N, CA, C and O of each residue as an XYZ file, in Angstrom:
324
protein
N     107.312    178.103     65.611
C     108.447    178.078     64.892
C     109.551    177.970     65.622
O     109.655    178.433     66.758
N     110.525    177.294     64.956
C     111.875    177.027     65.654
C     112.719    178.295     66.241
O     112.638    179.347     65.608
N     113.418    178.256     67.262
C     114.233    179.117     67.542
C     115.604    178.617     67.377
O     115.992    177.532     67.810
N     116.351    179.507     66.697
C     117.728    178.925     66.455
C     118.690    180.005     67.033
O     118.521    181.203     66.806
N     119.722    179.512     67.803
C     120.695    180.596     68.497
C     121.579    181.007     67.282
O     122.096    180.190     66.521
N     121.694    182.312     67.183
C     122.685    182.951     65.809
C     123.608    183.950     66.619
O     123.508    184.366     67.773
N     124.483    184.179     65.686
C     125.436    185.436     66.094
C     124.990    186.569     65.091
O     124.760    186.435     63.889
N     124.915    187.816     65.923
C     124.576    188.968     64.979
C     125.566    189.492     64.485
O     126.681    189.121     64.852
N     125.405    190.543     63.475
C     126.436    191.217     62.998
C     127.203    192.187     63.864
O     128.309    192.551     63.466
N     126.870    192.506     64.668
C     127.517    193.372     65.718
C     128.495    192.220     66.441
O     129.619    192.565     66.805
N     128.069    190.925     66.627
C     128.911    190.007     67.276
C     129.980    189.165     66.483
O     130.950    188.573     66.957
N     129.542    189.257     65.031
C     130.612    188.346     64.229
C     132.035    188.964     64.255
O     132.333    190.154     64.367
N     132.839    187.894     64.128
C     134.143    188.169     64.064
C     134.678    187.185     62.990
O     133.922    186.349     62.494
N     135.853    187.274     62.669
C     136.769    186.313     61.813
C     135.870    185.960     60.476
O     135.151    186.792     59.923
N     136.004    184.764     60.099
C     135.409    184.446     58.837
C     133.944    184.849     58.944
O     133.442    185.552     58.067
N     133.207    184.401     60.050
C     131.802    184.941     60.170
C     131.570    186.587     59.758
O     130.631    187.024     59.094
N     132.566    187.279     60.278
C     132.255    188.743     60.083
C     132.649    188.924     58.732
O     132.143    189.946     58.267
N     133.482    188.209     57.804
C     133.878    188.568     56.661
C     132.819    188.162     55.467
O     132.780    188.649     54.337
N     132.010    187.188     55.994
C     130.827    186.596     55.182
C     129.650    187.359     55.564
O     128.689    187.312     54.796
N     129.560    188.128     56.737
C     128.322    188.806     56.864
C     128.606    190.277     56.072
O     127.757    190.934     55.468
N     130.001    190.600     56.239
C     130.328    192.064     55.426
C     129.914    191.504     53.864
O     129.126    192.209     53.232
N     130.257    190.667     53.437
C     129.918    190.177     51.921
C     128.549    190.143     51.590
O     128.064    190.360     50.479
N     127.845    189.798     52.837
C     126.325    189.699     52.509
C     125.693    191.199     52.493
O     124.796    191.514     51.711
N     126.219    192.021     53.377
C     125.673    193.311     53.281
C     125.862    194.003     52.073
O     124.957    194.662     51.561
N     127.435    193.846     51.390
C     127.690    194.310     50.345
C     126.677    193.911     49.223
O     126.129    194.720     48.474
N     126.478    192.373     49.205
C     125.802    191.922     48.192
C     124.321    192.161     48.198
O     123.866    192.269     47.059
N     123.388    192.281     49.225
C     122.118    192.439     49.561
C     121.710    193.639     50.430
O     120.510    193.852     50.605
N     122.680    194.467     51.007
C     122.406    195.407     51.739
C     122.086    195.337     53.243
O     122.014    196.361     53.922
N     121.858    193.872     53.841
C     121.762    193.299     55.000
C     122.227    192.059     55.240
O     122.832    191.540     54.302
N     122.118    191.458     56.203
C     122.432    190.000     56.640
C     120.977    189.348     56.766
O     120.320    189.742     57.730
N     120.407    188.440     55.954
C     118.911    188.044     55.882
C     119.090    186.837     57.041
O     120.193    186.327     57.239
N     118.107    186.508     57.649
C     118.027    185.568     58.720
C     118.338    184.106     58.146
O     118.858    183.254     58.866
N     118.004    183.868     56.854
C     118.767    182.715     56.167
C     120.009    182.573     56.398
O     120.390    181.459     56.759
N     120.800    183.463     56.280
C     122.148    183.635     56.467
C     122.533    183.347     57.797
O     123.261    182.418     58.146
N     121.904    184.359     58.655
C     122.344    184.233     60.115
C     122.053    182.996     60.680
O     122.773    182.605     61.599
N     120.925    182.162     60.211
C     120.691    180.989     60.711
C     121.793    179.882     60.735
O     121.718    178.893     61.464
N     122.992    180.176     59.732
C     123.918    179.206     59.705
C     125.380    179.973     60.344
O     126.492    179.664     59.916
N     125.171    180.994     61.410
C     126.131    181.627     61.827
C     127.089    181.008     62.915
O     128.179    181.457     63.267
N     126.481    179.943     63.344
C     127.252    178.879     64.343
C     128.239    178.094     63.639
O     129.184    177.630     64.277
N     128.117    177.868     62.257
C     128.798    177.066     61.443
C     129.271    177.697     60.063
O     128.916    177.270     58.964
N     130.227    178.907     60.302
C     130.736    179.583     59.232
C     131.186    178.615     58.026
O     131.063    178.940     56.845
N     131.673    177.503     58.421
C     132.183    176.863     56.983
C     130.948    176.216     56.215
O     131.050    176.088     54.994
N     129.832    175.817     56.834
C     128.507    175.460     56.300
C     128.151    176.688     55.527
O     127.961    176.516     54.323
N     128.010    178.060     56.071
C     127.609    179.353     55.508
C     128.558    179.542     54.242
O     128.113    180.012     53.195
N     129.665    179.218     54.366
C     130.480    179.677     53.099
C     130.351    178.289     52.115
O     130.491    178.554     50.921
N     130.175    177.256     52.339
C     129.814    176.311     51.368
C     128.512    176.529     50.716
O     128.344    176.318     49.515
N     127.490    176.998     51.596
C     126.282    177.114     51.154
C     126.174    178.308     50.174
O     125.429    178.156     49.205
N     126.903    179.600     50.335
C     126.943    180.645     49.585
C     127.499    180.277     48.403
O     126.954    180.575     47.341
N     128.763    179.517     48.465
C     129.447    179.087     47.203
C     128.560    178.245     46.237
O     128.531    178.443     45.022
N     127.843    177.295     46.878
C     127.045    176.576     46.114
C     125.727    177.438     45.368
O     125.272    177.176     44.255
N     125.269    178.486     46.251
C     124.259    179.246     45.533
C     124.889    179.997     44.298
O     124.358    180.010     43.187
N     126.028    180.597     44.598
C     126.712    181.343     43.522
C     126.956    180.467     42.326
O     126.666    180.933     41.224
N     127.465    179.228     42.411
C     127.775    178.360     41.344
C     126.347    178.119     40.463
O     126.208    177.972     39.248
N     125.337    178.136     41.551
C     123.811    177.548     40.577
C     123.491    178.969     40.177
O     123.144    179.011     38.996
N     123.495    180.173     40.787
C     122.952    181.261     40.356
C     123.695    181.909     38.918
O     123.075    182.596     38.106
N     125.196    181.525     38.788
C     125.957    182.071     37.740
C     126.201    181.068     36.793
O     126.840    181.475     35.823
N     125.910    179.950     36.774
C     126.173    178.650     35.860
C     125.650    179.059     34.640
O     124.610    179.718     34.615
N     126.311    178.713     33.504
C     125.685    178.841     32.213
C     124.458    177.913     32.244
O     124.483    176.921     32.972
N     123.455    178.178     31.531
C     122.215    177.373     31.356
C     121.440    177.816     30.291
O     121.836    178.785     29.643
N     120.267    177.189     29.972
C     119.485    177.733     28.896
C     118.584    178.745     29.379
O     117.961    179.409     28.550
N     118.389    179.012     30.972
C     117.809    180.025     31.447
C     118.260    181.132     31.799
O     119.136    180.910     32.636
N     118.129    182.380     31.596
C     118.781    183.473     32.015
C     118.550    183.692     33.534
O     117.686    183.146     34.219
N     119.464    184.575     33.925
C     119.463    184.767     35.665
C     118.257    185.007     36.047
O     117.700    184.288     36.877
N     117.614    186.176     35.430
C     116.343    186.653     35.965
C     115.164    185.278     35.830
O     114.304    185.043     36.679
N     115.339    184.638     34.810
C     114.438    183.411     34.740
C     114.586    182.434     35.941
O     113.684    181.879     36.569
N     115.691    182.366     36.084
C     116.335    181.240     37.511
C     115.708    182.073     38.783
O     115.117    181.484     39.688
N     115.876    183.364     38.769
C     115.343    183.913     40.009
C     113.929    183.777     40.244
O     113.396    183.568     41.334
N     113.244    183.944     38.877
C     111.686    183.560     39.206
C     111.343    182.507     39.288
O     110.241    182.448     39.834
N     111.850    181.314     38.934
C     111.944    179.893     39.196
C     111.871    179.801     40.532
O     110.983    179.134     41.062
N     113.070    180.655     41.443
C     113.147    180.570     42.817
C     112.057    181.097     43.479
O     111.598    180.473     44.436
N     111.578    182.113     43.139
C     110.327    182.926     43.804
C     108.984    182.083     43.575
O     108.053    182.159     44.377
N     108.942    181.342     42.527
C     107.811    180.297     42.443
C     107.908    179.353     43.211
O     106.903    178.931     43.783
N     109.048    178.839     43.393
C     109.130    177.391     44.260
C     109.095    177.942     45.560
O     108.780    177.038     46.334
N     109.276    179.030     46.169
C     109.406    179.676     47.380
C     108.013    179.721     47.862
O     107.680    179.130     48.889
N     107.162    180.433     47.116
C     105.742    180.492     47.164
C     104.991    179.380     47.149
O     104.052    179.353     47.945
N     105.201    178.253     46.291
C     104.742    176.943     46.643
C     104.757    176.562     47.720
O     103.723    176.194     48.277
N     106.237    176.543     48.450
C     106.601    176.069     49.572
C     106.156    176.772     50.856
O     106.283    176.288     51.981
N     105.621    177.961     50.573
C     105.072    178.916     51.641
C     106.300    179.376     52.424
O     106.259    179.496     53.648
N     107.314    179.613     51.753
C     108.812    180.082     52.334
C     109.014    181.678     51.991
O     109.021    182.039     50.815
N     109.147    182.441     52.863
C     109.375    183.706     52.496
C     110.706    184.041     51.858
O     110.867    185.036     51.152
N     111.650    183.163     52.141
C     112.982    183.297     51.476
C     112.937    183.115     49.932
O     113.971    183.203     49.270
């Protein structure tokens, strides 16, 4: 497994600190997939905005169905995220 330098919640300041606070508010913690982008807060911000746009966009699928598709794809890709 690759090792990626990250900034922890305790170390986060400024824009990254705000993004971590939002992650904790949203999910109760900062997941490693979020922390993996900690050295590039602008990339993390863009990634979260893209995810939000996809997750909440009008579509023929309900939000729960979209989440289910994401879980099935993650399992197929052997990804625990």
